[in-house]
C-alpha positions in Angstrom: -3.8 12.5 19.5 -6.9 14.1 20.9 -5.7 17.5 19.7 -5.2 16.1 16.1 -8.7 14.7 16.1 -10.2 18.0 17.3 -8.3 19.7 14.4 -9.9 17.1 11.9 -13.3 18.0 13.3 -12.5 21.7 12.9 -11.5 21.3 9.3 -14.6 19.2 8.6 -16.7 22.1 9.9 -14.8 24.5 7.6 -15.5 22.2 4.7 -19.2 22.0 5.7 -19.5 25.8 5.7 -18.2 26.1 2.2 -20.1 23.0 0.9 -23.3 25.0 1.3 -22.5 27.5 -1.4 -19.7 25.7 -3.3 -20.6 22.2 -4.6 -17.0 21.2 -5.1 -16.6 21.2 -1.4 -19.3 18.6 -0.9 -17.2 15.4 -1.6 -14.5 16.6 0.8 -17.0 17.5 3.5 -18.8 14.2 3.2 -15.6 12.2 3.3 -14.2 14.1 6.3 -17.6 13.7 8.1 -17.6 9.9 7.4 -14.0 9.4 8.5 -14.5 11.5 11.7 -17.7 9.6 12.5 -15.8 6.3 12.0 -12.9 7.4 14.2 -15.2 8.9 16.9 -17.4 5.8 17.2 -14.8 3.0 16.9 -13.5 1.6 20.2 -10.6 -0.3 18.5 -9.5 1.2 15.2 -8.1 -1.6 13.1 -6.7 -2.4 9.6 -10.2 -2.7 8.1 -11.0 0.8 9.4 -7.8 2.2 8.0 -8.5 0.5 4.6 -11.9 2.0 4.5 -10.4 5.5 5.3 -8.0 5.1 2.4 -10.9 4.1 0.2 -12.9 7.2 1.2 -9.9 9.5 0.6 -9.2 7.9 -2.8 -12.8 8.3 -3.9 -12.6 12.0 -3.3 -9.2 12.2 -5.0 -10.6 10.4 -8.1 -13.7 12.7 -8.2 -14.1 16.3 -9.1 -13.6 18.3 -5.9 -12.2 21.6 -4.8 -8.8 20.3 -3.7 -7.9 23.4 -1.8 -6.0 24.0 1.4 -8.8 22.8 3.7 -8.7 19.3 2.1 -4.9 19.3 2.1 -4.9 20.3 5.8 -7.5 17.5 6.6 -5.3 14.9 4.9 -2.2 16.0 6.8 -4.0 15.7 10.1 -5.6 12.4 9.2 -2.2 11.0 8.1 -0.7 12.0 11.4 -3.6 10.5 13.4 -3.2 7.3 11.5 0.6 7.2 12.1 0.1 7.8 15.8 -2.2 4.8 15.8 0.2 2.6 13.9 -1.1 2.9 10.4 0.3 4.6 7.2 -1.5 5.7 4.1 
């Protein structure tokens, strides 16, 4: 599970690098950053947290964004992390 989270952090860093010059990466980067911060700072991840994560992802999906392989990779890793913690999205 730790390895999956490290991968999420790595993808977030990738999104951050591209967000500097490509504005369509900004929503993805900000979402990944917010989700990672929530996961990293929460002692006991619960249904409320999972619901907030879903809301954040849906906000990006409903907005104009790059929607490339980095965001796709992040969502795969996030989904797996959630599954390992007993949640589905």
